[in-house]
FIMI-655060 format. One record per residue: residue number from 1; residue in one letter; chain; x, y, z of N, C-alpha, C, O in turn. Coordinates in pm, 1 decimal. Layout:
// FIMI-655060
<atom pos="NUM" code="A" unit="A" n_c1="X" n_c2="Y" n_c3="Z" ca_c1="X" ca_c2="Y" ca_c3="Z" c_c1="X" c_c2="Y" c_c3="Z" o_c1="X" o_c2="Y" o_c3="Z"/>
...
END
This chain:
// FIMI-655060
<atom pos="1" code="M" unit="A" n_c1="-695.7" n_c2="1642.8" n_c3="-5161.6" ca_c1="-616.6" ca_c2="1735.9" ca_c3="-5083.2" c_c1="-696.2" c_c2="1776.1" c_c3="-4958.7" o_c1="-814.6" o_c2="1808.4" o_c3="-4967.5"/>
<atom pos="2" code="A" unit="A" n_c1="-631.2" n_c2="1773.7" n_c3="-4845.4" ca_c1="-696.2" ca_c2="1808.8" ca_c3="-4719.8" c_c1="-722.0" c_c2="1958.8" c_c3="-4712.6" o_c1="-644.7" o_c2="2040.0" o_c3="-4763.6"/>
<atom pos="3" code="K" unit="A" n_c1="-833.2" n_c2="1993.0" n_c3="-4647.8" ca_c1="-864.2" ca_c2="2134.8" ca_c3="-4627.8" c_c1="-765.8" c_c2="2194.9" c_c3="-4529.3" o_c1="-715.1" o_c2="2126.6" o_c3="-4440.4"/>
<atom pos="4" code="K" unit="A" n_c1="-739.8" n_c2="2323.0" n_c3="-4546.3" ca_c1="-651.1" ca_c2="2395.6" ca_c3="-4455.0" c_c1="-738.5" c_c2="2464.9" c_c3="-4350.7" o_c1="-804.1" o_c2="2564.6" o_c3="-4380.6"/>
<atom pos="5" code="Y" unit="A" n_c1="-739.0" n_c2="2412.7" n_c3="-4230.3" ca_c1="-817.9" ca_c2="2469.7" ca_c3="-4122.3" c_c1="-730.2" c_c2="2558.2" c_c3="-4035.2" o_c1="-609.8" o_c2="2535.0" o_c3="-4024.0"/>
<atom pos="6" code="P" unit="A" n_c1="-790.4" n_c2="2660.7" n_c3="-3973.0" ca_c1="-711.6" ca_c2="2742.6" ca_c3="-3881.3" c_c1="-667.5" c_c2="2659.9" c_c3="-3761.0" o_c1="-738.7" o_c2="2570.0" o_c3="-3716.4"/>
<atom pos="7" code="Q" unit="A" n_c1="-550.8" n_c2="2691.1" n_c3="-3710.2" ca_c1="-501.8" ca_c2="2623.0" ca_c3="-3591.2" c_c1="-541.5" c_c2="2703.3" c_c3="-3468.6" o_c1="-546.4" o_c2="2826.2" o_c3="-3471.5"/>
<atom pos="8" code="F" unit="A" n_c1="-569.8" n_c2="2631.1" n_c3="-3360.5" ca_c1="-613.4" ca_c2="2694.3" ca_c3="-3237.1" c_c1="-537.7" c_c2="2630.3" c_c3="-3121.5" o_c1="-564.7" o_c2="2515.7" o_c3="-3085.6"/>
<atom pos="9" code="P" unit="A" n_c1="-443.0" n_c2="2703.5" n_c3="-3062.9" ca_c1="-369.8" ca_c2="2645.4" ca_c3="-2949.8" c_c1="-463.9" c_c2="2625.1" c_c3="-2830.9" o_c1="-547.2" o_c2="2710.8" o_c3="-2801.3"/>
<atom pos="10" code="L" unit="A" n_c1="-450.2" n_c2="2513.8" n_c3="-2764.9" ca_c1="-538.2" ca_c2="2479.7" ca_c3="-2653.8" c_c1="-454.6" c_c2="2446.4" c_c3="-2531.5" o_c1="-371.0" o_c2="2356.0" o_c3="-2534.8"/>
<atom pos="11" code="K" unit="A" n_c1="-477.6" n_c2="2519.7" n_c3="-2424.0" ca_c1="-412.2" ca_c2="2487.5" ca_c3="-2297.1" c_c1="-505.8" c_c2="2395.5" c_c3="-2221.3" o_c1="-622.8" o_c2="2427.5" o_c3="-2200.6"/>
<atom pos="12" code="I" unit="A" n_c1="-453.6" n_c2="2281.0" n_c3="-2180.0" ca_c1="-537.3" ca_c2="2181.3" ca_c3="-2113.9" c_c1="-454.2" c_c2="2106.8" c_c3="-2010.0" o_c1="-335.5" o_c2="2081.3" o_c3="-2029.7"/>
<atom pos="13" code="D" unit="A" n_c1="-517.8" n_c2="2073.4" n_c3="-1901.4" ca_c1="-453.6" ca_c2="1994.3" ca_c3="-1797.0" c_c1="-401.1" c_c2="1864.4" c_c3="-1859.6" o_c1="-475.8" o_c2="1795.8" o_c3="-1929.4"/>
<atom pos="14" code="P" unit="A" n_c1="-275.5" n_c2="1830.0" n_c3="-1836.2" ca_c1="-217.7" ca_c2="1709.3" ca_c3="-1896.9" c_c1="-296.3" c_c2="1581.6" c_c3="-1866.0" o_c1="-301.6" o_c2="1490.7" o_c3="-1948.9"/>
<atom pos="15" code="N" unit="A" n_c1="-356.5" n_c2="1574.1" n_c3="-1748.7" ca_c1="-436.2" ca_c2="1455.3" ca_c3="-1715.0" c_c1="-557.2" c_c2="1442.3" c_c3="-1807.0" o_c1="-590.6" o_c2="1332.4" o_c3="-1851.5"/>
<atom pos="16" code="Y" unit="A" n_c1="-623.1" n_c2="1555.3" n_c3="-1835.4" ca_c1="-737.2" ca_c2="1551.9" ca_c3="-1926.3" c_c1="-692.8" c_c2="1518.8" c_c3="-2068.1" o_c1="-761.3" o_c2="1446.2" o_c3="-2140.2"/>
<atom pos="17" code="L" unit="A" n_c1="-579.1" n_c2="1571.8" n_c3="-2107.1" ca_c1="-528.4" ca_c2="1542.3" ca_c3="-2241.2" c_c1="-497.3" c_c2="1393.5" c_c3="-2255.5" o_c1="-528.9" o_c2="1332.9" o_c3="-2357.9"/>
<atom pos="18" code="D" unit="A" n_c1="-436.0" n_c2="1335.3" n_c3="-2154.2" ca_c1="-407.8" ca_c2="1191.5" ca_c3="-2158.2" c_c1="-537.0" c_c2="1110.8" c_c3="-2168.8" o_c1="-544.3" o_c2="1013.4" o_c3="-2243.7"/>
<atom pos="19" code="K" unit="A" n_c1="-638.2" n_c2="1151.9" n_c3="-2093.8" ca_c1="-766.6" ca_c2="1081.7" ca_c3="-2100.6" c_c1="-830.6" c_c2="1098.8" c_c3="-2237.6" o_c1="-890.8" o_c2="1005.4" o_c3="-2290.7"/>
<atom pos="20" code="M" unit="A" n_c1="-817.6" n_c2="1218.2" n_c3="-2294.7" ca_c1="-872.3" ca_c2="1242.5" ca_c3="-2427.8" c_c1="-800.7" c_c2="1156.0" c_c3="-2531.5" o_c1="-864.0" o_c2="1102.9" o_c3="-2622.8"/>
<atom pos="21" code="K" unit="A" n_c1="-670.2" n_c2="1141.9" n_c3="-2517.6" ca_c1="-594.4" ca_c2="1055.2" ca_c3="-2608.2" c_c1="-642.4" c_c2="911.2" c_c3="-2597.5" o_c1="-655.1" o_c2="841.7" o_c3="-2698.3"/>
<atom pos="22" code="Y" unit="A" n_c1="-668.9" n_c2="866.7" n_c3="-2475.9" ca_c1="-718.4" ca_c2="731.1" ca_c3="-2453.1" c_c1="-854.0" c_c2="711.4" c_c3="-2521.4" o_c1="-875.1" o_c2="613.3" o_c3="-2592.6"/>
<atom pos="23" code="I" unit="A" n_c1="-945.4" n_c2="806.4" n_c3="-2498.4" ca_c1="-1079.4" ca_c2="797.8" ca_c3="-2557.6" c_c1="-1071.3" c_c2="802.2" c_c3="-2709.8" o_c1="-1139.6" o_c2="726.0" o_c3="-2778.3"/>
<atom pos="24" code="A" unit="A" n_c1="-988.0" n_c2="891.3" n_c3="-2762.4" ca_c1="-971.8" ca_c2="902.2" ca_c3="-2907.4" c_c1="-924.3" c_c2="769.2" c_c3="-2965.4" o_c1="-975.1" o_c2="723.8" o_c3="-3067.9"/>
<atom pos="25" code="N" unit="A" n_c1="-828.2" n_c2="708.3" n_c3="-2900.4" ca_c1="-777.6" ca_c2="579.5" ca_c3="-2947.2" c_c1="-887.9" c_c2="473.5" c_c3="-2945.0" o_c1="-900.1" o_c2="394.6" o_c3="-3038.7"/>
<atom pos="26" code="E" unit="A" n_c1="-967.3" n_c2="471.8" n_c3="-2839.4" ca_c1="-1078.4" ca_c2="376.1" ca_c3="-2829.5" c_c1="-1179.2" c_c2="395.9" c_c3="-2942.8" o_c1="-1241.5" o_c2="300.3" o_c3="-2989.1"/>
<atom pos="27" code="N" unit="A" n_c1="-1194.7" n_c2="521.3" n_c3="-2986.8" ca_c1="-1289.4" ca_c2="553.8" ca_c3="-3094.1" c_c1="-1225.3" c_c2="551.3" c_c3="-3232.8" o_c1="-1291.5" o_c2="580.4" o_c3="-3332.4"/>
<atom pos="28" code="G" unit="A" n_c1="-1096.7" n_c2="516.5" n_c3="-3239.4" ca_c1="-1028.8" ca_c2="508.0" ca_c3="-3368.3" c_c1="-1005.8" c_c2="643.7" c_c3="-3433.7" o_c1="-1002.9" o_c2="655.0" o_c3="-3556.2"/>
<atom pos="29" code="R" unit="A" n_c1="-989.6" n_c2="745.9" n_c3="-3351.2" ca_c1="-968.2" ca_c2="881.0" ca_c3="-3402.7" c_c1="-837.9" c_c2="937.5" c_c3="-3348.4" o_c1="-781.5" o_c2="887.7" o_c3="-3251.0"/>
<atom pos="30" code="S" unit="A" n_c1="-792.1" n_c2="1043.2" n_c3="-3414.8" ca_c1="-681.7" ca_c2="1120.5" ca_c3="-3358.8" c_c1="-737.6" c_c2="1201.9" c_c3="-3242.4" o_c1="-858.7" o_c2="1221.2" o_c3="-3231.7"/>
<atom pos="31" code="T" unit="A" n_c1="-650.2" n_c2="1248.3" n_c3="-3157.2" ca_c1="-694.2" ca_c2="1332.0" ca_c3="-3045.7" c_c1="-761.6" c_c2="1457.9" c_c3="-3098.2" o_c1="-863.4" o_c2="1501.1" o_c3="-3044.1"/>
<atom pos="32" code="N" unit="A" n_c1="-705.8" n_c2="1516.7" n_c3="-3202.6" ca_c1="-763.3" ca_c2="1637.3" ca_c3="-3260.8" c_c1="-905.8" c_c2="1612.0" c_c3="-3311.0" o_c1="-995.8" o_c2="1692.2" o_c3="-3285.8"/>
<atom pos="33" code="K" unit="A" n_c1="-926.1" n_c2="1500.7" n_c3="-3381.9" ca_c1="-1059.8" ca_c2="1468.8" ca_c3="-3434.2" c_c1="-1157.8" c_c2="1441.4" c_c3="-3320.5" o_c1="-1275.6" o_c2="1476.1" o_c3="-3330.0"/>
<atom pos="34" code="E" unit="A" n_c1="-1109.9" n_c2="1379.9" n_c3="-3214.4" ca_c1="-1197.4" ca_c2="1352.4" ca_c3="-3099.9" c_c1="-1243.6" c_c2="1483.6" c_c3="-3036.4" o_c1="-1361.0" o_c2="1498.6" o_c3="-3002.6"/>
<atom pos="35" code="I" unit="A" n_c1="-1151.5" n_c2="1577.8" n_c3="-3020.3" ca_c1="-1187.1" ca_c2="1708.9" ca_c3="-2965.3" c_c1="-1283.7" c_c2="1780.1" c_c3="-3059.6" o_c1="-1379.7" o_c2="1842.7" o_c3="-3014.8"/>
<atom pos="36" code="E" unit="A" n_c1="-1258.3" n_c2="1770.6" n_c3="-3190.0" ca_c1="-1348.4" ca_c2="1832.2" ca_c3="-3287.9" c_c1="-1489.5" c_c2="1773.3" c_c3="-3276.4" o_c1="-1587.7" o_c2="1847.3" o_c3="-3282.5"/>
<atom pos="37" code="Q" unit="A" n_c1="-1500.4" n_c2="1642.7" n_c3="-3260.1" ca_c1="-1631.5" ca_c2="1579.1" ca_c3="-3245.4" c_c1="-1703.8" c_c2="1628.2" c_c3="-3120.1" o_c1="-1825.3" o_c2="1648.2" o_c3="-3122.1"/>
<atom pos="38" code="L" unit="A" n_c1="-1629.6" n_c2="1647.6" n_c3="-3011.5" ca_c1="-1690.1" ca_c2="1700.4" ca_c3="-2888.9" c_c1="-1740.9" c_c2="1842.7" c_c3="-2908.7" o_c1="-1848.5" o_c2="1878.5" o_c3="-2860.7"/>
<atom pos="39" code="I" unit="A" n_c1="-1663.1" n_c2="1922.9" n_c3="-2979.3" ca_c1="-1704.2" ca_c2="2061.0" ca_c3="-3006.7" c_c1="-1830.7" c_c2="2062.2" c_c3="-3092.0" o_c1="-1923.7" o_c2="2138.0" o_c3="-3064.3"/>
<atom pos="40" code="I" unit="A" n_c1="-1834.5" n_c2="1978.9" n_c3="-3194.9" ca_c1="-1952.5" ca_c2="1970.5" ca_c3="-3281.6" c_c1="-2074.5" c_c2="1928.8" c_c3="-3200.1" o_c1="-2181.6" o_c2="1987.5" o_c3="-3214.8"/>
<atom pos="41" code="R" unit="A" n_c1="-2059.4" n_c2="1828.7" n_c3="-3115.1" ca_c1="-2170.4" ca_c2="1781.9" ca_c3="-3031.3" c_c1="-2218.8" c_c2="1893.7" c_c3="-2938.3" o_c1="-2339.1" o_c2="1912.5" o_c3="-2920.1"/>
<atom pos="42" code="Y" unit="A" n_c1="-2124.5" n_c2="1967.0" n_c3="-2879.9" ca_c1="-2160.0" ca_c2="2076.1" ca_c3="-2788.8" c_c1="-2236.6" c_c2="2186.3" c_c3="-2862.2" o_c1="-2336.1" o_c2="2237.9" o_c3="-2811.3"/>
<atom pos="43" code="I" unit="A" n_c1="-2190.2" n_c2="2221.6" n_c3="-2981.3" ca_c1="-2258.1" ca_c2="2325.5" ca_c3="-3059.6" c_c1="-2399.3" c_c2="2280.6" c_c3="-3096.2" o_c1="-2493.2" o_c2="2359.8" o_c3="-3087.2"/>
<atom pos="44" code="K" unit="A" n_c1="-2415.6" n_c2="2156.3" n_c3="-3136.8" ca_c1="-2549.0" ca_c2="2105.1" ca_c3="-3171.3" c_c1="-2642.2" c_c2="2110.3" c_c3="-3050.5" o_c1="-2758.6" o_c2="2148.2" o_c3="-3063.7"/>
<atom pos="45" code="E" unit="A" n_c1="-2592.2" n_c2="2072.6" n_c3="-2933.5" ca_c1="-2673.6" ca_c2="2078.0" ca_c3="-2811.7" c_c1="-2710.1" c_c2="2222.1" c_c3="-2777.1" o_c1="-2823.6" o_c2="2250.5" o_c3="-2738.9"/>
<atom pos="46" code="Y" unit="A" n_c1="-2614.0" n_c2="2312.5" n_c3="-2790.5" ca_c1="-2638.8" ca_c2="2454.3" ca_c3="-2763.0" c_c1="-2746.9" c_c2="2507.7" c_c3="-2856.3" o_c1="-2841.1" o_c2="2573.8" o_c3="-2812.5"/>
<atom pos="47" code="E" unit="A" n_c1="-2732.2" n_c2="2478.5" n_c3="-2985.4" ca_c1="-2828.0" ca_c2="2529.0" ca_c3="-3083.5" c_c1="-2965.3" c_c2="2464.4" c_c3="-3067.3" o_c1="-3066.8" o_c2="2526.7" o_c3="-3098.3"/>
<atom pos="48" code="K" unit="A" n_c1="-2969.4" n_c2="2342.7" n_c3="-3020.0" ca_c1="-3098.0" ca_c2="2277.7" ca_c3="-2993.6" c_c1="-3172.2" c_c2="2351.2" c_c3="-2882.4" o_c1="-3294.7" o_c2="2363.2" o_c3="-2885.8"/>
<atom pos="49" code="T" unit="A" n_c1="-3097.9" n_c2="2399.9" n_c3="-2784.7" ca_c1="-3156.9" ca_c2="2471.0" ca_c3="-2671.2" c_c1="-3187.5" c_c2="2616.6" c_c3="-2703.6" o_c1="-3295.0" o_c2="2666.6" o_c3="-2670.4"/>
<atom pos="50" code="Y" unit="A" n_c1="-3093.2" n_c2="2684.6" n_c3="-2768.4" ca_c1="-3102.8" ca_c2="2829.6" ca_c3="-2786.1" c_c1="-3130.1" c_c2="2874.7" c_c3="-2929.1" o_c1="-3146.2" o_c2="2994.2" o_c3="-2953.8"/>
<atom pos="51" code="G" unit="A" n_c1="-3135.3" n_c2="2783.1" n_c3="-3021.7" ca_c1="-3156.1" ca_c2="2818.4" ca_c3="-3161.4" c_c1="-3024.1" c_c2="2824.1" c_c3="-3236.7" o_c1="-2916.8" o_c2="2839.6" o_c3="-3178.4"/>
<atom pos="52" code="E" unit="A" n_c1="-3036.1" n_c2="2811.1" n_c3="-3367.3" ca_c1="-2917.2" ca_c2="2807.5" ca_c3="-3451.4" c_c1="-2841.2" c_c2="2939.5" c_c3="-3445.8" o_c1="-2900.9" o_c2="3047.1" o_c3="-3446.7"/>
<atom pos="53" code="I" unit="A" n_c1="-2711.4" n_c2="2929.6" n_c3="-3440.0" ca_c1="-2625.5" ca_c2="3047.5" ca_c3="-3445.1" c_c1="-2607.4" c_c2="3081.0" c_c3="-3592.6" o_c1="-2545.2" o_c2="3005.5" o_c3="-3667.4"/>
<atom pos="54" code="E" unit="A" n_c1="-2661.8" n_c2="3193.6" n_c3="-3633.1" ca_c1="-2657.7" ca_c2="3234.7" ca_c3="-3773.3" c_c1="-2527.9" c_c2="3308.9" c_c3="-3803.6" o_c1="-2461.0" o_c2="3359.4" o_c3="-3713.5"/>
<atom pos="55" code="K" unit="A" n_c1="-2493.9" n_c2="3314.5" n_c3="-3931.2" ca_c1="-2373.9" ca_c2="3385.7" ca_c3="-3975.2" c_c1="-2376.8" c_c2="3531.1" c_c3="-3927.1" o_c1="-2274.3" o_c2="3586.1" o_c3="-3887.0"/>
<atom pos="56" code="E" unit="A" n_c1="-2494.8" n_c2="3592.1" n_c3="-3931.5" ca_c1="-2509.4" ca_c2="3731.2" ca_c3="-3887.8" c_c1="-2478.0" c_c2="3745.9" c_c3="-3738.9" o_c1="-2419.9" o_c2="3846.0" o_c3="-3696.9"/>
<atom pos="57" code="D" unit="A" n_c1="-2516.5" n_c2="3645.8" n_c3="-3659.4" ca_c1="-2486.4" ca_c2="3648.2" ca_c3="-3515.8" c_c1="-2335.5" c_c2="3647.5" c_c3="-3492.9" o_c1="-2283.8" o_c2="3720.5" o_c3="-3408.3"/>
<atom pos="58" code="I" unit="A" n_c1="-2266.9" n_c2="3564.9" n_c3="-3568.8" ca_c1="-2121.4" ca_c2="3553.8" ca_c3="-3554.7" c_c1="-2054.4" c_c2="3684.2" c_c3="-3598.3" o_c1="-1962.9" o_c2="3733.0" o_c3="-3531.9"/>
<atom pos="59" code="E" unit="A" n_c1="-2100.7" n_c2="3740.0" n_c3="-3710.3" ca_c1="-2044.1" ca_c2="3866.5" ca_c3="-3758.1" c_c1="-2065.7" c_c2="3977.3" c_c3="-3655.3" o_c1="-1974.9" o_c2="4055.8" o_c3="-3628.5"/>
<atom pos="60" code="Y" unit="A" n_c1="-2186.5" n_c2="3983.7" n_c3="-3597.6" ca_c1="-2216.0" ca_c2="4085.0" ca_c3="-3496.0" c_c1="-2125.2" c_c2="4067.1" c_c3="-3374.3" o_c1="-2073.9" o_c2="4164.3" o_c3="-3318.8"/>
<atom pos="61" code="F" unit="A" n_c1="-2106.5" n_c2="3942.9" n_c3="-3334.3" ca_c1="-2020.4" ca_c2="3912.8" ca_c3="-3219.6" c_c1="-1878.9" c_c2="3965.5" c_c3="-3242.9" o_c1="-1822.2" o_c2="4032.5" o_c3="-3156.6"/>
<atom pos="62" code="F" unit="A" n_c1="-1822.2" n_c2="3935.0" n_c3="-3359.5" ca_c1="-1684.9" ca_c2="3977.1" ca_c3="-3386.1" c_c1="-1673.3" c_c2="4128.7" c_c3="-3401.2" o_c1="-1571.9" o_c2="4186.9" o_c3="-3362.6"/>
<atom pos="63" code="K" unit="A" n_c1="-1775.4" n_c2="4192.9" n_c3="-3456.6" ca_c1="-1774.0" ca_c2="4339.4" ca_c3="-3466.1" c_c1="-1778.4" c_c2="4402.2" c_c3="-3327.3" o_c1="-1715.6" o_c2="4505.3" o_c3="-3303.5"/>
<atom pos="64" code="S" unit="A" n_c1="-1852.4" n_c2="4340.3" n_c3="-3235.8" ca_c1="-1865.2" ca_c2="4395.9" ca_c3="-3100.9" c_c1="-1734.7" c_c2="4386.1" c_c3="-3021.9" o_c1="-1716.3" o_c2="4456.1" o_c3="-2922.3"/>
<atom pos="65" code="L" unit="A" n_c1="-1644.8" n_c2="4299.0" n_c3="-3066.7" ca_c1="-1515.7" ca_c2="4286.7" ca_c3="-2999.1" c_c1="-1424.0" c_c2="4404.6" c_c3="-3029.1" o_c1="-1327.9" o_c2="4431.2" o_c3="-2956.8"/>
<atom pos="66" code="G" unit="A" n_c1="-1456.2" n_c2="4474.1" n_c3="-3136.9" ca_c1="-1378.0" ca_c2="4593.3" ca_c3="-3171.0" c_c1="-1280.0" c_c2="4568.4" c_c3="-3272.2" o_c1="-1206.8" o_c2="4659.4" o_c3="-3311.0"/>
END
């Protein structure tokens, strides 16, 4: 059974979306999975530079939003 992930609406320029669909197809992935892979790569690069984002950091961030 597939996991139930939260949905996140994304507004994106149609030209970029078309290009993302093309790249996803070249990589044998759905567009959604391709975007997910990019997000994962970005987070890893961020954490490599600035350190791992801990659960406590995320909780503090959301509490600060009010």
